N, C-alpha and C positions, 0 to 999 in steps of 0.2 A: 431416339430412343437410348443411344449411347450414352447421351449427357443424363437422362432420367435414372439409367442403370449406375452410372457413377456416382450420382447423387444419392441413391439409395445404399449402395456400399459404403459412402463416406459417412452416412447417418449410422449404419449398422456398425461401423468401426469405432465412430465416436461414441455410440453407447457402450458398446464393449468395453472401451476404454475406461469410461467413467464407472462401469461396474466394477472393472479389475482394480481401479483405483480406489474403490469404496472397499473392495475385498481385501485389498494390501493394507488398508488402515490408513490412507491419505484423508479419508473422511469418516468420522466417528459414525458407527452403526446402531448407535443407542443414545439416548438423551436422559439426562439426569431424572426428569419429570417421570419417563417409563421407570425407571429402576426404582425410584422413590415410590410409586405406585405399587410395584409387586413386593418389595421388601416389607412395606406396612401391612399389606393384606396378607403376606405368608405367614408373618409372625405374629399379628393378631390372631390369626387362624389358630395357630398351634398353641397360643397361651389361653385363648377361649375353650381349646379341646382339652388342656391339661392345666387345671388351676391349682392341684395340689403339685406341691414340691417334691421331688424326688431326691434320693440319697445322693452324696458327693461323687459317687463312681464316674468313670472316664464318659459313658454315654451322655449322662444330663451334664457333665463339665463341657463338652464339646458343643451341646446346643448353646450354653450359658456363654461361651467364648464368641459364637455367632450373635447371639442376643446382646450382647457388649457392643460388637462391631455394628449391630444395627442401631442401637441407642446412639453412637457416636455419629452415624450417618443421617439419623433422622432426628435426634434429640428430642424423641418421644419419652417422657418422663415414666411413663408406664412400663418400658423395656427396661429402664435401669431398676425401677421398683420391684420388677418381677425378679431380677437376678440378686438383689438384695435380699429379697425374702428367703430365696433358694440358700443363700450363703448363711444366713442367720439360721435357718432350720438346720443346718449342718455345722453351726457354732464356730463359723470361720476355720474349719480343720478338716482335714482328709480322714486316714485312718487314726483311729484315736489312741493307740498305744503309747503308754508313759515311759515304759522301761527300755532306755536305749540299749541294753543288752540284748534284748530279744528283737530289736527292730531286723526285719528282713526285705529283701527286693526280689526273691522270686514271686511267681505268680500267684496272687491271693489277696482276698477282700476282708480278712478277719483284721481286728484292731492291731496286730504286730506287724502287718505287711505296710510299714510306714514308708518304706524306701522303694516301694513297687511302683514304677512309673504311671500306672493308669490311675493310682490313688493320690497322685499329685497334680493332676490337670487342673483340679478344681483351683490349686493355687493362682493359675493364671486369671481368673476371675477375680478372684479375691483382692489380687494386687490391681488389677483393672478398676475394680471400685473404689479401692484406696486411692488410685491416683486422681479419679474422676471426681471425688469429693474433695481434693485439696491435699491429699497425703497428711493429713492431721491425726486421723486416728490410727494409732500404729496397733491398736488390738486387733484390726482386723488383718493384718499380715504377720501377726506375732506368731501363729503356729507355722505359717510358711517359711518365716526366716529360720525359726527354730529347726525345722527339718532339713531345710537345705543347706544351712550353716553347718549342720552336724555332716551331712552327706559329702560335702565338697574338701571336708577335712579328713575324710577316710582314704586310704590308699587304693581301694578298688576302682576300677575303669570301667567295669563290665556291666554297668547297671542298666543299659539299654540293649538288651539282648534278643529283642524283635522291633521292627521296623517302625511299628505304631507308636513307639516309646519317644520317637523323634518329637512328633507333636505334641506329645502329652507334656513333655517337660522342656524340650530345648527351647523354645520362644520365651520360656518362663526366665531364663537364667540372665539373659542381657538386661531385663527389666529389673531384677533384682540387684545387678551389677549398678544399674542406674540410680537406685534408691540409696544403696550401700556405700558405692564407691570400692568395692572389693572386688579387684580384679581377678581373684580367685575364680568367680563364677564363670568369667570369660575363658579361663585357662581349662578348667575342668569340662566345660561344655564343649570344648574341642577334644579332649582327651576321651570324654565319653562317645562323642561321635565318630572320632578316629577309631576307636575299637570296634563300633557298630560296623563301620564302613570297611573296616578290614576283614571283618567277618561276613558280612551279607551283600556287599556291592560287587557286581559283576561288572567292574569297571573295564575289563580289558576288550569288551565287545559291545556295550550297551550304557553303562553307568545306572542302570535299574537295580533295584534291591530285591532280592529274596525276602519273603516276610519272615522267616527265622531260619535257624541250622537246619530244620526237618525239610526244606524245600529247596536246597542248594541242588544246582545240576552237577553232576549226571545222577545222583542217588534219588532225585525226583525229577521228573519231568511229564510232560504232557503225552497223551497217548500216541501222539504223532512224532513223539520224540524232541519236542521243542523246549526250550528254559521256560520254565513257569512263573512269570512275574504277576502277582496280583495287584490289581489295580488300586484297590484302596490303600494297600500297604505302601505302595508308592507313592500314593496321594498325599498320604500322611508326611511323607518324607519331604516330598517337593513342596508342599505347604509350609512345612517347617524350617525349610532353609530359606523359602522366600520372606519368612516372617523375620528370621534372624538376621539376614541380608539388610532388610529395610531398618533394623534396630541397631546393629552393633557400630561402634566407632568405625569412621573411614581408615582410621589408623590401626585398627585390629590387625595383627600380623597374620592371622588366618582367614581373614575376608577373601582373599583373592582364591583362596582354595574352595572355600565355600561358593564362591561364584562359578568357578570351575565346574564343579560337579552339578550346580542347579542348572547352567548353562546346557551342558551335555544331557543331562536328563530332557531339558525342554525340546531340545533336538529330535531326540529319539521318540518324545509323546508325539510331536507333530506329526511324525512318520506313521504313526500306528493309530492314529485316530480315525475311526469310523466315517463313511460318508454322511451319516445321518447327525454326526457330530460328538456322538458319546465314544467311550473307549470301554472295551468288553473287559471282563473280569480277568482273564489271563491275556496281559497285554499284547503279546508276541504270537498266540494262537488263537484268534478270535472264533475258529470253529470249535474249539475245545468246550467252551461254555458261552454260546451266543446270546445275543438279546441286549437289550439296554440296561444299563446300571448308573446311577444319578450320583450316589456319594464320590466315587473315585473321579467322575466327571467334575462334580464341583469342586473337588480340591485340586485337580489339574487347572481348571478354568482360574480359581482363586490365584493360585501360584503364576500362572501367565499373566494375568494383570496386574499381579504385584510387581512381578519381573519387569513389565513395561513402565508401570508408574515410579518404581525407583530407579529406572535407566539402565537394567541390566540387560534386557531384552529389547531388540529393536523392534518398534511398534509395526514397522512396514513388512516384516519377517513372521511376526506372529499373529496379528491381528485378523488374518484368514482363519485359522485354528482358531481362535477365540470367538470370531463371529459365528463358527459353525458349532461350536459348544453351547453358546448362547441360544442359538435356535433350538437345539435339542433340550435345553436347561427351561427354556421359558415356553416352548411349543408342545413338548412331549411330555417331560417329567413333571411340569405345572399342571395341576388339574383344575377343572372349573370351579371345584369348591375350595380353592387356594391352598390344598395340601400338596405335599411333592412326593410324587412315585417313583417307582422302580429303583428303590433303594435296597441294597442288598442288606439283610440282616446281620446280627452280630455274627462273627465268623473270622477265620484267618486263611482263607484261600478260595480260589474261583472251584467253586463246588458243582461237580457234574451232576445234571440233573434237576438242578436248583432252577425254577421258573420264577422270575419277577414279574410284578404287575403294577399297575396304577395304584394298588391298594397298599403295596409295601412302604410304608411311612413311619420314619423311626426318628427320635430325638437326635441322634447324632448327626444324621443326613440332612436334617433341617439346618444344624448348626454350621454343617460345611456348606450349604445352600445361601446361608445368611452372609457368611465369610466372603463369598464370591460375589455376591450382589453389591455389599459393602465397598468392595475393591473395584468392581465394575463403575460404581456410581463415582468413584475417584477419577476413571479414567474416562467417564462419559462426557460430552459437550453439555 
């Protein structure tokens, strides 16, 4: 009897060890085939439901950033064609103002708001298409170069006064550096990010970012007195840092600093993930606005996978966090009709009383989801 009990205990121990090894990332928890199936059906469904192209605004731009990532993963020509159609519908342009003396960068979507970051996210898509097609048709990035070349030669550094702007513009600048060879793009990217970080990053305790100056503690706090860090706002920053780290030269003088902030954010995010795998809309106060949320979770999962893929995060340390996020994103957020639910609508904060459901399905959230899937494909066996 004692031998039998010992044998049972040994089997249990081996099984637990195997499960823990898998959880720690010593074995991959997802296959390339599975990711390919999901990315194809999710994106095809979105495009079938949205055949008409929207304007260049950030919402649709974020979707197309994800769509281009999906194209690079699947090589499905329909995906590339869809983004080319959207870019052509917008004349390969963002805000259309021509008089540089009237260009503005405060919040707005009229033609003169050329320097407003949300109106520049589309440039990432145009550059991606330009490079994908061989980098020969410079007309596709002419407006992006005109706008950004003007901007980096201005003395201002306060262009990114809200956390979201990091994702909308920051990953564009290393790509323009690669195209032009102008190192001023990298210099100004750091200057803009440093200005934002000095204003919004709570680095003394968490390395998380307030969404904008209106949410800085203690002037703003949750009802229980905690700091209020909006999940999607931090998702934008975390994803942007991951993209920049994977793109800038190894010799960039600020690379170590970007990595420091990224790794510290990753450590904090790991500790405030919910048991179901998602992150609540107020990261450090899950009871403030409880419930599932997909856009922030997808951006965090993308960042973690990208960090592992480019070697700045240890797979064994973060694979468990990523596995839980994957479970939420594919078993709860992903619906039977291939739509993606529980996406918080356009906003700027964890909004008390706002209830999300599987019917909350929006373009920018799908874009974040496609980015996550594409990065997971690189990681998968």
